[in-house]
N, C-alpha and C positions, 0 to 999 in steps of 0.2 A: 504533598506531592508523592505519588507512588513511584517506586523504582522497579527495575527489571526483576529483582529477586522477589518482590511481592507479587508481580504479575505471574512469575513462575510458580509460586506457591498456590496462587488461585487456580491456575490452569492445571497443575499436576494433582492437587488435592491429595497428596500422599503417594508413596511409592508402592504400597501393597496392591497387588492386582492390577497394576498399571497396564493399559493397552497402548501399543505404539502404532502410530500411523506411519507406515513405511511404504515401500514401492509396490504399486499394483501392476504397472506395465513399464516401469523404468527402474533403474538401479539408483538407490540413494545411500550415500555414506552417512547421512545424518537422519535419525528418526525424530519424530515429533510426538508430543503428547496428544492424546485425544482432545480435540477442540472443546474448550469450556464455553458455555453460553455467556454471551455478553450482550444483554438487552436492557434498554432503558425502561424502567417501570412506567406504566401508563401510556405507552406508545405502541402502535400496531407494528411499526417497522423500525429497525435499528440497523444503520450501515456505518460501521467504523471504517474510516479511510486511512488513518495513519497513526503511528505510535513512535514517540521519540525515545531517546536513551534513558530518560527519567521515568518512563512508563506512562507519560501523558498521552491520552488517546483523544482524537478528534473525529467527528463524523456528523451524521445527519440522522435524526429520528423524525419520521414523517416529514413535515415541511419545516422542521426546526433544526438548527445545528447545535452541537454540544461539545463541551470539553469534559473529559473524565480525568480527575486527579484526586489523589488521597481518598479513593473509595467513593467519590461523589460525582454526580453529573451536574454540570452547570450549563444553562442555556446561553447561547451566543447569537447575536444578530448584528448586522450592519445597520446603522441608523437610517440609511436610505432604502433598506430592503423591505419595501412595502409588501412585496409578494412573499419572498422567503430568502433564507440565507443558507449556504452550504459550506462548511469547513472541510478542506480536502488535504491539508498538510500542516505539520508542526515540526519546527526545527528544535535542536537541543537548547537553544537560548530562549525558547518560548515564542519565537516569531510564528505567526499564523498566516495561512493563505486560504483563499476560497473565492466564492462568487456570491453575488446576490442578484435578485431579479426585481425589476420595477414593472409595474403594470402599465399597459397602454390601453386606453379606451377602444373597445372593439378591435383589438389586435393582440398578437402574442406578447408575452412578457419579454423584456429585454434583459440579457445577461451582462453583468459587469463583474470584473475581478478586482481583488484588493489584497494588500499586504497589511497585516496588523502587527505592530511592534511598539513596545514601550508605551502602550495606551493610545497610540495614534493609528488611524487608517490612512493608507496611501493607495490611490487608484492605480491600477495597472491595465492599460489598454494598448494593443498593438495598432499603430497608425495604419489606416487603410482597411482595417478589419471591421466587419459588421458585428463582431462578437468575439470576446476573448475569455477563455476559461483556464485559470491556473489550476492544475491538478495535483501538484506536489512541490515540495521544497526540500533541498538536501539537508542533511543533519547539521551541517555547518552554516546553513542559511545563505549559502552563496548562489546556488542554482535554482531557478524556477523552471518548471516544465508545464506543458499544457497544450491546448488546441486553440485555433483561431479560424474564423470563417473568412474566406476570400470573397472577392467581388462577384464571382460566379456561383457562390453558394457551396463550394467545396470546403472541406475541413482539413486543415493541415497542422502537423505537429511543430512545436517550437521548444527551444531551450533559451533561457536568458541568464547570462552571467551578471550578477548584481555588482561584482567587483569591477569588471571592465566595462559594464554597461553594453555588452554585446548580445544582440539577438541573432539566433541561428535557426533558420527554418530547416526542419528535418525531413520533410516530405521529398520524395524523389519522383521522377517521371513514371507515369503509369498508375500512381496511387489515386484511387477514388477518394480516400480519406485516410488520415493517420492520426494517432494519438501518442503523445509523449507523457509519461506519468511518473517515472522514477528517475532520480538523480542521486548519485553519491558525492562525497566530498572531493573525489578525484576527477569529477567531470564525466563519469560514465552515465549515460542516459538510456533508459529502457522505454519501450513503447510497442505499438502494433500498427499494422497497416492493412488496408483492404484494397485488393486489385482484382480485375477480371481474371478468370482462369487463363485466358490467352495472353495475359501479361505477367504470368508467373504465379498468380493466386495470392491468397492472404497469408499473413504470418506475423512474426514479432521481430524486433530489432534491438541491438545494443550499439550505441554510437559513442565513441570516445571523442569528446569535444576538443581535446588537446591535439589530436592528429586527424580528426574527422574520418577515422576508420569506422566503417559501418558493417556489422555482421547481421545477416538475416537468418531466421529460423522458420521453416515452413511446416514442420510437423513433429509430433512426438509419437513414436510407434505405439499403437494400441490405445492412444488417448485422443489425439486430434490436433487441430491447429492451435498453436500457443498464442496467448496474448499476455505479454509481460507488463507488470504493473509497478513494481518497486525494485530497488537494488540498494543493498547496504554497502558499507565501506570495505567489506571483505569480498564483494562481488557476488553475494548470494542474491538470487532473484525470486520475486514472488509473482503470481499471476494465475492464469487458468487456461485450460484447453478443453473446449467443449463445455461439459457440465462439471468438470473436475478441477479442483484447486491444486496448484503445484507450488513447490518452493525448493530451491536448490541452485545448482549451476547446470547449464546446458549439458545434457547427457547424464546427469546425476540428480534425478528428481525424487523428492518425497511427494507422495500423492495423497490427496484427501478425496475420497469417493463419497458422494452424497447418497442418501437413501431415497427410495421411491422415485418420483418424477421431479425431484428437486434439483437445483444446480448450485454449485459452490464456486466462490472466487476468493483468492487471497490477495490482499491489497497492501497495507502498510507493513513495513519490516524495519526493525531497529538493528543496531549494531551488536546486540546480544542474541539476535536471531528471533526475538519475540515477534509474533506474526498476528495480524488482525485481518478479518475478512467477514464475509457474510454468505448466508445460504438463502436462496430464494425459493419460496414454496411454490411448487408447480400448479397448485390449485387456487390459492388465494393471491399469489404474486407478492405477498408480504415478504420482507427481509428480516432475517434473524442473524444478529451479530455473533461472532465467536473470537476467541483468542487461543493461540497455541504456542508452545515453547519447545525448543530443542531438548532432547533427552540424551544425556551422555551415554556413550557406548559402555558395555559391561566392563571393559578394561579401565575406563575412566572412573567408573564407580569403585572398582577394586583399588585403584590408586588413592581415591578419596578416602576409602575405608581404612587403608593402611596409614594414611596421614593422620586421620582422626585417632586411630589406635595408638600411633606414636605419641600424639599429644596427651592422650589419657595416661599412657605409661609414664611419660615424663612428669606429669602432674602428680601421679601416685608416688614417684620417687622423691618428689620435692616435699611431700607432706609427711 
């Protein structure tokens, strides 16, 4: 199983000549390494969805889901997923969440959601919904987030507390649709919503499940409308705005700007700040995965160097 430090080494590739992805149109107190390619060999598209604190990555390659651990990709499928399976979240204890699709003769595939833990699949469906999609799980495996379809065809966001067995619908009046995709161990949930312009327009939200306090964000200056996707236990948020990937805290964003006519989105985020996401090619529509890690500020490097120098001097005196 790979850990955060090995992810960091893979993404940084050494410190000499390192380029930093910093603010383009927003101020970021934390810089990130240049995203390193993360693509599954033999597949046209790779979409990493989540990363846990052990460095395990889950996602989807073409119509097949995968786990990445200890430097290797492993295919994963639900036994009833005749059409396809998609992994969307991984907790620190290895619990997996995702969806699978079953084919219907002369009709669209039907989506089902599941939890996989200790070798067992458990179905997760919201009563009264015509389709449920789990999109993430908190690092402590307590909270699920996702979307469900209501009777009129609308899509609403939800959070589910596995400890108290409490379902919370997160859509509000005026939403055409909403998505909940991130949750941390404290019960902070991130997502996005779509509304008509005359109802306030589209944006992103953070909801505290403990107090049901909801904060909405409608734009990032110079970038566009934000769509939040994950949140770690320090309150760092990942997501995108327009074609640009973002990571940070509201008002303090590090920005990843794509090239040409491509678009980028950051998705999974662990408690060390390791980030996974994908770029979509504007010509082929294929997805290319990537991973990035925080880069310490120069002062942090200086302190680290002093610490290493002190250790070297101490060892020299002992020999």
